[in-house]
C-alpha positions, 0 to 999 in steps of 0.5 A: 431857779431862784425864787423871788418869793417863798414862805415859812412852814407856818405861813404855808400852813395858814395858806392851806387853812385859808384855802380850805375856808375860802377856796383859791387864794392869792397875795398882793403887796402894794406898798403905801402907808399903814398895812399897805406894805404888808402882804395881803391874802385875798380870794382869787376872784375878789382881787383885780390884778393891775397891768403893772403888778409884778408876778413874783411866783407862787407860794403853795400854789397861791400867786403872789403879786407886788406893786411895781413901785414896791418891786423896784424897792424889793428887787434885790431881795427874796421875800419870805412870807411869814405869819405872826400873832396880832391883827393887822388893819387890813382886809386880808383873809387871815385877820379873823384868825388873830394873826397876820402875814409879814414880809421878811427878806434877805438880800440875793447873793451875787450868783442869785442876781446873775441867775435872775438876770438870765431869767429876765424881768418877772411878768406883769399883769393879771395873766402873768400867773397863768 
């Protein structure tokens, strides 16, 4: 199975720390200006997933959604969630830690594209990660 989203060891370590502090977490990448195109981490009970949000998978047990328009832009790439020093201008849970999540990417190979085509389109909406 080809993962549409994955994370670096540093990002997984931060997700685990955030989970210890805040409980279950999830990610959403919406697009837009400023930090809107950055992956944002929220407590699961503090973010309402929209019907058109695309579920890409989980990173260390944290559901990862992306806005439909962003998915169209990123559909040919695997998203690799990383963490870097610095403070983003968002409401994401990692901001007080002096770091921010960052999306890196790599283009899927032809074989991976074929495998994803066989899997069908990713699910959308709030119940997609259940």
